[in-house]
C-alpha positions as CSV (number, residue, x, y, z in Angstrom):
1,M,-142.2,-17.8,-105.8
2,R,-139.4,-16.6,-107.9
3,P,-136.4,-17.9,-109.0
4,L,-134.3,-15.7,-107.0
5,V,-135.8,-16.5,-103.4
6,W,-135.9,-20.2,-104.8
7,V,-132.1,-19.8,-104.8
8,L,-131.8,-17.6,-101.5
9,V,-134.2,-20.7,-99.8
10,V,-131.8,-23.3,-100.9
11,L,-128.9,-21.5,-100.3
12,V,-129.9,-20.8,-96.3
13,V,-131.3,-24.8,-96.1
14,L,-127.4,-25.6,-97.6
15,A,-125.9,-23.1,-95.0
16,V,-127.9,-24.6,-92.0
17,V,-126.7,-28.1,-93.3
18,A,-123.1,-27.3,-93.7
19,A,-123.2,-25.9,-90.6
20,V,-125.2,-28.9,-88.6
21,A,-122.5,-31.4,-90.5
22,W,-119.6,-29.0,-89.1
23,T,-121.1,-28.9,-85.4
24,V,-121.6,-33.1,-85.7
25,V,-118.0,-33.6,-87.1
26,Q,-116.2,-31.3,-84.8
27,G,-118.1,-33.1,-81.8
28,R,-117.0,-36.6,-83.1
29,R,-113.1,-34.9,-83.1
30,R,-113.6,-33.5,-80.2
31,A,-114.8,-36.8,-78.5
32,A,-112.1,-39.0,-80.1
33,L,-109.3,-36.6,-78.9
34,Q,-110.8,-36.6,-75.0
35,S,-110.8,-40.5,-75.6
36,R,-107.4,-41.0,-76.7
37,F,-105.8,-38.2,-74.6
38,G,-107.9,-38.3,-71.2
39,P,-106.2,-35.9,-68.9
40,E,-104.0,-34.4,-71.3
41,Y,-106.4,-33.1,-73.3
42,D,-107.7,-30.9,-70.3
43,R,-104.3,-29.9,-69.8
44,A,-103.4,-28.7,-73.4
45,V,-106.9,-26.8,-73.2
46,A,-106.1,-25.2,-69.8
47,Q,-102.6,-24.4,-71.3
48,S,-103.6,-22.7,-74.6
49,G,-107.0,-21.1,-73.5
50,D,-108.0,-21.7,-76.6
51,R,-110.2,-24.6,-77.2
52,R,-109.8,-25.1,-80.8
53,A,-106.0,-24.1,-80.7
54,A,-105.4,-27.3,-78.4
55,E,-107.6,-29.1,-80.4
56,S,-105.6,-28.9,-83.5
57,Q,-102.1,-28.9,-81.8
58,L,-103.5,-32.6,-80.3
59,A,-105.0,-33.6,-83.6
60,E,-101.5,-33.3,-85.1
61,L,-99.4,-34.7,-82.9
62,A,-101.9,-37.5,-83.2
63,D,-101.4,-37.7,-87.0
64,R,-97.5,-37.7,-86.3
65,R,-97.6,-40.7,-83.6
66,D,-99.5,-42.5,-86.2
67,Q,-97.0,-42.4,-88.8
68,L,-94.1,-43.9,-86.1
69,D,-93.3,-47.3,-86.4
70,V,-94.2,-47.9,-82.7
71,R,-94.1,-51.9,-82.0
72,D,-93.8,-53.9,-78.6
73,L,-90.6,-55.1,-77.7
74,D,-89.6,-59.1,-78.2
75,P,-89.6,-61.6,-75.2
76,E,-85.5,-61.0,-75.2
77,A,-85.5,-57.9,-74.7
78,K,-88.1,-57.9,-72.6
79,A,-86.7,-60.2,-70.6
80,R,-83.6,-58.2,-70.6
81,Y,-85.0,-55.2,-69.9
82,D,-87.2,-56.5,-66.8
83,A,-83.4,-57.9,-65.6
84,Q,-82.3,-54.3,-65.9
85,W,-85.1,-52.8,-64.2
86,A,-84.9,-55.4,-60.9
87,G,-81.6,-54.6,-60.6
88,V,-82.3,-50.6,-60.8
89,Q,-84.9,-51.1,-58.3
90,A,-82.4,-52.7,-56.0
91,R,-80.0,-49.9,-55.9
92,F,-82.6,-47.6,-55.3
93,V,-82.3,-48.0,-51.3
94,D,-78.1,-47.7,-51.5
95,E,-78.1,-45.0,-54.0
96,P,-81.4,-43.3,-55.0
97,G,-80.1,-40.7,-57.2
98,Q,-77.9,-42.9,-59.1
99,A,-81.0,-45.3,-59.3
100,V,-83.5,-42.6,-60.3
101,A,-80.8,-41.6,-63.4
102,D,-80.6,-45.5,-64.4
103,A,-84.3,-45.4,-64.4
104,D,-84.8,-42.3,-66.6
105,G,-82.1,-44.0,-68.8
106,L,-83.6,-47.1,-69.1
107,V,-87.5,-46.2,-70.1
108,T,-85.4,-43.7,-73.1
109,S,-83.6,-47.3,-74.4
110,V,-87.1,-48.7,-74.2
111,M,-89.1,-45.8,-76.0
112,R,-86.1,-46.1,-78.6
113,D,-86.3,-49.8,-79.1
114,R,-89.7,-49.7,-79.2
115,G,-89.8,-46.8,-81.8
116,Y,-90.8,-43.7,-80.2
117,P,-88.5,-40.6,-80.8
118,V,-86.1,-39.9,-77.8
119,E,-83.7,-37.1,-78.8
120,D,-85.7,-34.4,-77.2
121,F,-87.4,-35.3,-73.6
122,S,-90.6,-32.9,-75.0
123,E,-90.6,-34.7,-78.2
124,R,-91.0,-37.9,-75.8
125,A,-93.4,-37.0,-73.5
126,A,-95.6,-35.6,-76.3
127,M,-95.5,-38.6,-78.3
128,L,-96.4,-41.2,-75.0
129,A,-99.7,-38.8,-74.4
130,T,-101.3,-40.3,-77.3
131,D,-100.6,-44.0,-76.1
132,H,-100.1,-43.6,-72.2
133,A,-101.6,-40.7,-71.3
134,D,-103.0,-41.9,-68.1
135,V,-98.7,-42.0,-67.1
136,V,-97.5,-39.3,-69.2
137,E,-97.9,-36.8,-66.2
138,H,-95.5,-39.3,-63.9
139,Y,-92.9,-39.2,-66.6
140,R,-92.7,-35.0,-66.5
141,A,-92.7,-35.5,-62.6
142,A,-90.0,-37.8,-62.8
143,H,-87.7,-36.1,-64.9
144,D,-88.2,-32.6,-63.5
145,A,-87.2,-34.4,-59.9
146,H,-84.2,-36.1,-62.2
147,A,-83.0,-33.0,-63.4
148,R,-83.1,-30.9,-60.5
149,H,-81.1,-33.8,-58.6
150,M,-78.4,-33.5,-61.4
151,Q,-78.1,-30.3,-61.7
152,S,-78.1,-29.0,-58.3
153,G,-78.7,-31.8,-56.0
154,A,-81.8,-29.9,-55.0
155,A,-84.1,-32.8,-54.7
156,E,-85.0,-34.4,-51.6
157,T,-85.1,-38.0,-50.7
158,E,-88.7,-38.3,-51.0
159,D,-88.6,-36.5,-54.3
160,L,-86.3,-39.2,-55.5
161,R,-88.4,-42.0,-54.0
162,Q,-91.5,-40.6,-55.5
163,A,-89.8,-39.8,-59.1
164,F,-88.8,-43.7,-59.5
165,V,-92.2,-44.7,-58.2
166,H,-93.5,-42.3,-61.3
167,Y,-90.6,-44.5,-63.7
168,R,-91.8,-47.7,-62.5
169,S,-95.2,-46.4,-63.6
170,L,-93.9,-45.5,-67.1
171,Y,-91.7,-48.4,-67.2
172,G,-94.4,-50.7,-66.7
173,A,-97.0,-49.2,-69.0
174,L,-93.8,-49.2,-71.7
175,T,-93.4,-53.0,-71.5
176,G,-96.7,-54.3,-70.1
177,T,-94.9,-55.4,-66.9
178,V,-97.2,-55.3,-63.9
179,A,-95.4,-54.2,-60.8
180,D,-94.6,-56.1,-58.2
181,A,-96.7,-54.9,-55.3
182,D,-94.1,-56.1,-52.4
183,A,-91.4,-54.7,-54.1
184,D,-88.7,-52.2,-52.1
185,V,-88.9,-48.9,-53.0
186,R,-88.7,-47.8,-49.5
187,R,-86.3,-44.5,-48.2
188,P,-82.9,-45.1,-47.8
189,A,-81.5,-46.4,-44.8
190,D,-79.6,-43.1,-44.1
191,D,-83.2,-41.3,-44.6
192,A,-84.6,-43.4,-41.6
193,S,-85.0,-40.9,-39.8
194,H,-87.5,-38.9,-42.1
195,S,-90.4,-41.1,-41.2
196,P,-90.0,-44.1,-38.1
197,Y,-93.2,-45.7,-39.1
198,V,-92.6,-47.1,-42.0
199,V,-92.2,-50.8,-42.3
200,D,-93.1,-53.3,-44.3
201,V,-96.3,-54.6,-45.2
202,R,-95.2,-58.1,-44.3
203,D,-94.1,-57.0,-40.5
204,G,-96.9,-57.5,-38.8
205,A,-99.8,-55.5,-37.0
206,A,-99.3,-52.0,-36.0
207,P,-97.3,-51.3,-33.0
208,G,-98.9,-49.3,-30.2
209,G,-102.1,-49.1,-31.6
210,S,-101.5,-47.0,-34.2
211,T,-103.4,-46.8,-37.5
212,W,-101.9,-48.2,-41.0
213,S,-102.1,-46.3,-43.9
214,T,-101.2,-48.4,-46.8
215,D,-99.1,-47.1,-50.3
216,E,-99.7,-50.1,-52.1
217,A,-98.0,-48.8,-55.2
218,L,-94.8,-49.3,-52.9
219,G,-95.8,-52.4,-51.1
220,R,-95.6,-50.8,-48.0
221,R,-97.3,-49.4,-44.5
222,E,-97.1,-46.0,-42.9
223,V,-97.7,-46.3,-39.0
224,R,-99.4,-42.7,-37.9
225,P,-99.9,-42.3,-34.4
């Protein structure tokens, strides 16, 4: 076989090997991103419309996060924040809007103490997505409801309640605090007419043969005729 032919064969083989290696590397990179970002990976791909571009953005985001000095709260700080959170949660029934605002501020303070950037909400959410992809969507939903309430008071009471539950999920993820399933995050007293069937889980059986619908995150049961 002529030398030129040998050269061509070698080049073809090298090209095939390089293509296979590139495919393997890309597959591993994709799997790593999917594992780290979970539902955020699908969200980024859907928003971008270009999988490779979305993966590049996520990889850059992961690199930025890995350069941060994110640390756990020390025991004293955690105890202090847990006490503050208990106070904020107790305030929800009488002052839902203020409680949601306080929850937003408390979550931001925890993030700052742990070493996350907090100057911009988009950056906060992006950094959280690298560590807590399972709850970052809670953060976006809660922040949107809080923003609507602050800007125009347009957020309804139920929106605020859901926002507070979202903040509680995020707070738990950031501090390692397990939410109390019996904690009161019920609709405020002045909104009781919104659902007359809401009772505490400790109230006993449903009246009138109605059925229970249990919301474990709130520690309550909702009776539906």
